[in-house]
C-alpha positions as CSV (number, residue, x, y, z in Angstrom):
1,X,16.2,2.1,-17.2
2,X,19.8,3.4,-17.6
3,X,22.5,1.2,-16.4
4,X,24.7,4.0,-15.0
5,X,24.2,4.9,-11.4
6,X,23.8,8.6,-10.6
7,X,25.5,9.7,-7.4
8,X,22.8,10.7,-5.0
9,X,22.4,13.3,-2.3
10,X,19.8,12.3,0.3
11,X,18.5,14.6,3.0
12,X,16.0,13.8,5.8
13,X,13.9,16.9,6.2
14,X,11.6,17.9,9.1
15,X,8.8,20.3,8.3
16,X,6.0,21.9,10.3
17,X,2.5,22.3,8.9
18,X,0.7,25.5,9.7
19,X,-1.2,23.8,12.5
20,X,2.1,22.7,14.1
21,X,2.0,19.1,12.8
22,X,5.5,17.7,12.5
23,X,6.3,16.1,9.1
24,X,9.2,14.0,7.8
25,X,10.3,13.8,4.2
26,X,13.2,12.5,2.2
27,X,14.8,14.7,-0.5
28,X,16.7,12.7,-3.2
29,X,18.6,14.5,-5.9
30,X,21.8,14.0,-7.9
31,X,24.9,15.0,-6.0
32,X,25.9,18.6,-6.2
33,X,28.5,21.1,-4.9
34,X,26.1,24.1,-5.0
35,X,22.4,23.7,-4.8
36,X,21.9,26.1,-7.7
37,X,23.1,23.3,-9.9
38,X,19.8,21.4,-9.5
39,X,17.2,24.1,-9.0
40,X,16.2,24.2,-12.7
41,X,15.8,20.4,-12.9
42,X,12.3,19.0,-12.6
43,X,11.5,17.6,-9.1
44,X,8.6,15.3,-8.1
45,X,6.9,15.6,-4.7
46,X,5.5,12.2,-3.7
47,X,2.4,11.8,-1.6
48,X,1.9,8.3,-0.2
49,X,-1.2,6.3,0.5
50,X,-2.2,4.9,3.9
51,X,1.1,3.6,5.1
52,X,3.6,6.3,4.5
53,X,6.9,6.2,2.5
54,X,9.0,4.4,5.0
55,X,6.6,1.5,5.4
56,X,5.1,1.0,2.0
57,X,6.3,-1.1,-0.8
58,X,6.3,-0.2,-4.5
59,X,5.8,3.3,-5.7
60,X,6.5,5.2,-2.3
61,X,9.7,3.2,-1.7
62,X,11.0,2.5,-5.2
63,X,10.2,5.5,-7.3
64,X,12.6,8.1,-5.9
65,X,15.8,6.4,-6.9
66,X,14.3,5.1,-10.2
67,X,13.6,8.8,-11.0
68,X,17.1,9.8,-10.1
69,X,18.5,7.4,-12.7
70,X,16.4,9.4,-15.3
71,X,17.7,12.7,-14.1
72,X,14.9,13.8,-11.8
73,X,14.9,14.7,-8.1
74,X,12.2,13.9,-5.7
75,X,10.9,14.6,-2.2
76,X,8.8,11.9,-0.4
77,X,6.5,13.5,2.1
78,X,5.0,11.6,5.1
79,X,1.6,13.3,5.8
80,X,-0.3,13.0,9.0
81,X,-1.9,9.8,7.6
82,X,1.5,8.1,7.7
83,X,2.5,5.8,10.6
84,X,-1.1,4.5,11.2
85,X,-2.7,7.9,11.3
86,X,-6.0,6.4,10.4
87,X,-6.3,4.5,13.6
88,X,-4.4,6.8,16.0
89,X,-6.9,9.5,15.3
90,X,-4.3,11.9,13.8
91,X,-5.0,11.1,10.1
92,X,-7.9,13.6,9.4
93,X,-8.1,13.7,5.6
94,X,-9.3,17.3,5.5
95,X,-6.2,18.5,7.2
96,X,-3.7,17.0,4.7
97,X,-3.6,20.1,2.5
98,X,-1.6,21.8,5.3
99,X,1.0,19.0,5.0
100,X,1.3,19.4,1.2
101,X,1.4,23.2,1.6
102,X,4.4,22.8,4.0
103,X,6.3,20.6,1.5
104,X,5.6,22.8,-1.5
105,X,6.7,25.9,0.6
106,X,10.0,24.1,1.3
107,X,10.6,23.4,-2.3
108,X,9.7,26.9,-3.4
109,X,11.7,28.5,-0.6
110,X,14.7,26.4,-1.6
111,X,14.4,27.7,-5.1
112,X,13.1,24.8,-7.2
113,X,11.4,26.1,-10.3
114,X,9.8,23.0,-12.0
115,X,7.7,21.2,-9.4
116,X,5.5,18.2,-10.0
117,X,3.5,16.2,-7.6
118,X,2.5,12.5,-7.6
119,X,-0.2,11.1,-5.4
120,X,-0.4,7.3,-4.9
121,X,-3.6,5.6,-4.0
122,X,-5.2,7.6,-1.2
123,X,-2.5,10.1,-1.7
124,X,-4.0,10.8,-5.2
125,X,-7.2,11.7,-3.5
126,X,-5.3,14.0,-1.2
127,X,-3.6,15.6,-4.2
128,X,-6.8,16.2,-6.1
129,X,-8.4,17.9,-3.1
130,X,-5.3,20.0,-2.5
131,X,-4.8,21.0,-6.1
132,X,-8.4,22.0,-6.6
133,X,-8.1,24.4,-3.6
134,X,-6.0,26.8,-5.7
135,X,-2.9,26.6,-3.6
136,X,-0.3,25.6,-6.2
137,X,2.9,27.6,-6.7
138,X,5.4,26.8,-9.5
139,X,3.4,23.6,-10.0
140,X,3.9,22.3,-13.5
141,X,1.8,19.1,-13.4
142,X,0.3,16.3,-11.2
143,X,0.3,12.5,-11.4
144,X,-2.7,10.7,-10.0
145,X,-1.9,7.0,-9.5
146,X,-4.6,4.6,-8.5
147,X,-7.2,7.3,-7.7
148,X,-10.8,6.5,-6.7
149,X,-13.8,8.3,-8.1
150,X,-14.8,8.7,-4.4
151,X,-13.4,6.7,-1.5
152,X,-16.8,6.6,0.2
153,X,-18.5,4.9,-2.8
154,X,-15.5,2.6,-3.2
155,X,-15.6,1.4,0.4
156,X,-19.4,1.0,0.4
157,X,-19.2,-1.1,-2.7
158,X,-16.4,-3.3,-1.2
159,X,-18.3,-3.9,2.0
160,X,-21.4,-4.9,0.1
161,X,-19.4,-7.2,-2.2
162,X,-17.6,-9.1,0.6
163,X,-20.3,-8.9,3.3
164,X,-18.3,-6.5,5.5
165,X,-19.1,-6.3,9.2
166,X,-20.2,-3.9,10.4
167,X,-22.0,-2.7,7.3
168,X,-21.3,0.7,5.8
169,X,-24.7,2.0,7.1
170,X,-23.9,0.6,10.6
171,X,-20.6,2.3,10.7
172,X,-22.2,5.6,9.7
173,X,-24.9,5.4,12.4
174,X,-22.4,4.6,15.1
175,X,-20.0,7.4,13.9
176,X,-22.9,9.9,14.2
177,X,-23.6,8.7,17.7
178,X,-20.0,8.9,18.8
179,X,-18.9,12.1,17.2
180,X,-22.1,14.2,17.7
181,X,-23.1,17.3,15.8
182,X,-19.6,18.6,15.0
183,X,-17.4,15.6,14.0
184,X,-14.3,17.7,13.4
185,X,-14.3,19.3,16.8
186,X,-15.6,16.3,18.7
187,X,-13.5,15.3,21.7
188,X,-15.0,11.8,21.5
189,X,-13.6,9.1,19.3
190,X,-13.1,5.3,19.3
191,X,-11.2,2.8,17.3
192,X,-13.0,0.0,15.4
193,X,-12.3,-2.8,13.0
194,X,-14.2,-3.6,9.7
195,X,-14.1,-7.3,9.0
196,X,-14.2,-8.6,5.4
197,X,-13.5,-5.1,4.1
198,X,-11.3,-6.3,1.3
199,X,-12.0,-10.0,0.9
200,X,-14.4,-12.9,1.8
201,X,-12.8,-14.0,5.0
202,X,-12.1,-12.2,8.3
203,X,-8.4,-12.9,8.3
204,X,-6.2,-9.8,9.1
205,X,-5.3,-9.0,5.5
206,X,-8.9,-8.4,4.6
207,X,-9.8,-6.2,7.5
208,X,-9.5,-2.4,8.0
209,X,-9.0,-0.3,11.1
210,X,-10.1,3.3,11.7
211,X,-11.2,5.7,14.3
212,X,-14.7,7.0,13.8
213,X,-13.3,10.5,13.1
214,X,-10.7,9.4,10.6
215,X,-13.3,7.2,8.8
216,X,-15.8,10.1,8.8
217,X,-13.5,12.4,6.8
218,X,-11.9,9.6,4.7
219,X,-14.7,7.1,3.9
220,X,-17.9,8.6,5.2
221,X,-20.8,9.7,3.0
222,X,-19.9,13.4,3.9
223,X,-16.2,12.9,3.1
224,X,-16.2,15.7,0.6
225,X,-12.4,16.0,0.5
226,X,-12.0,12.4,-0.7
227,X,-14.6,12.8,-3.5
228,X,-12.2,13.3,-6.4
229,X,-15.0,13.7,-8.9
230,X,-15.9,17.0,-7.2
231,X,-12.4,18.4,-7.4
232,X,-11.2,17.3,-10.8
233,X,-13.3,19.9,-12.7
234,X,-11.5,22.7,-10.8
235,X,-8.0,21.5,-11.7
236,X,-6.4,23.3,-14.7
237,X,-2.8,22.1,-14.3
238,X,-1.7,19.2,-16.6
239,X,-2.7,15.8,-15.2
240,X,-1.4,12.3,-15.8
241,X,-3.7,9.5,-14.6
242,X,-2.1,6.1,-14.1
243,X,-3.9,2.8,-13.4
244,X,-2.5,-0.7,-13.3
245,X,-4.1,-2.9,-15.9
246,X,-4.9,-5.5,-13.2
247,X,-5.8,-3.1,-10.4
248,X,-8.0,-4.9,-8.0
249,X,-8.8,-1.8,-5.9
250,X,-9.7,0.9,-8.4
251,X,-12.1,0.0,-11.2
252,X,-11.4,1.2,-14.8
253,X,-14.6,3.1,-14.9
254,X,-13.6,5.3,-12.0
255,X,-10.5,6.6,-13.8
256,X,-12.3,6.9,-17.2
257,X,-15.0,9.0,-15.6
258,X,-12.5,11.3,-13.8
259,X,-10.7,11.9,-17.1
260,X,-14.0,12.6,-18.9
261,X,-15.0,15.1,-16.1
262,X,-11.7,16.9,-16.3
263,X,-11.8,17.2,-20.1
264,X,-15.4,18.4,-20.1
265,X,-14.4,21.1,-17.6
266,X,-11.9,22.4,-20.1
267,X,-8.5,20.9,-19.1
268,X,-6.9,20.0,-22.4
269,X,-3.7,18.6,-20.8
270,X,-5.0,15.3,-19.4
271,X,-3.6,11.9,-20.2
272,X,-4.6,8.5,-19.0
273,X,-2.2,5.5,-19.2
274,X,-3.2,2.0,-18.2
275,X,0.0,0.3,-17.2
276,X,0.2,-3.3,-18.4
277,X,1.2,-6.1,-16.1
278,X,0.6,-4.0,-13.0
279,X,-1.9,-4.1,-10.2
280,X,-2.7,-1.2,-7.9
281,X,1.0,-0.3,-7.8
282,X,2.2,0.8,-11.2
283,X,5.8,0.3,-10.2
284,X,5.2,-3.3,-10.9
285,X,6.0,-2.2,-14.4
286,X,8.6,0.5,-13.8
287,X,9.6,1.1,-17.4
288,X,6.1,2.1,-18.5
289,X,5.5,4.2,-15.4
290,X,8.8,6.0,-15.6
291,X,8.3,6.7,-19.3
292,X,5.0,8.4,-18.7
293,X,6.3,10.5,-15.7
294,X,9.4,11.5,-17.6
295,X,7.3,12.6,-20.6
296,X,5.1,14.8,-18.3
297,X,8.1,16.3,-16.5
298,X,10.0,17.0,-19.7
299,X,6.9,18.5,-21.5
300,X,6.0,21.3,-19.1
301,X,9.3,22.3,-17.5
302,X,10.7,25.7,-18.3
């Protein structure tokens, strides 16, 4: 990365989604006197995973200022899944497109002309779902970092591998009983813990917490929004897939298959980079990750 430090201008921005949900975001650009000085420069909108940008390590926290040193601005968006949305009941996956809409509307209304979006981990699944809906405006390309083929299949496989309790099937049956015939509109919901969800022992680091409603739309067998393989064929914008070489969460076959599906659907602007010496978070090897993102943002900007 360049040694010289670029003077930064940082703004904490509050946004409202169309349903009234209040969002927070951090805009990081080079310093300027008039905003017109930066509107032609590529800017990257970052969509976090489960924790949100102000709590997570790695990509959500480190990427904005690393991009700035390479001449790119960024805006980090905390969606409704941030701040423990998955176990407060607010983090309904199918509602996240409204959050991305609000962020992109802000960037467009401000006058940015070369917009890119990166989704990290679960945020990559959010981004694939949103992009396939046909909403993009002035969107030049997307980056999908650590994306699952389908989150439902991934969780089911993990629970079977580690002997999760309750089992995937038990969670589903209880969720149906609690939420009733219309899970989205259901007024009932409960919090629950999945033990040994990510490892062989029931210690806290291996457990997961959801409400039945957030699980239904994020991990359940009917969680269409989080099934990336169904959305990738609809995406025609340039795509960069990133996967850490030692990713212990996303298997290589998942990304390979998504790339194959996208290319077979006719998207000729797809690239996959396996980032060496990185796990689920590709910022463990920042030079390679930044090189790939910079190439994408320089190639398609007007």
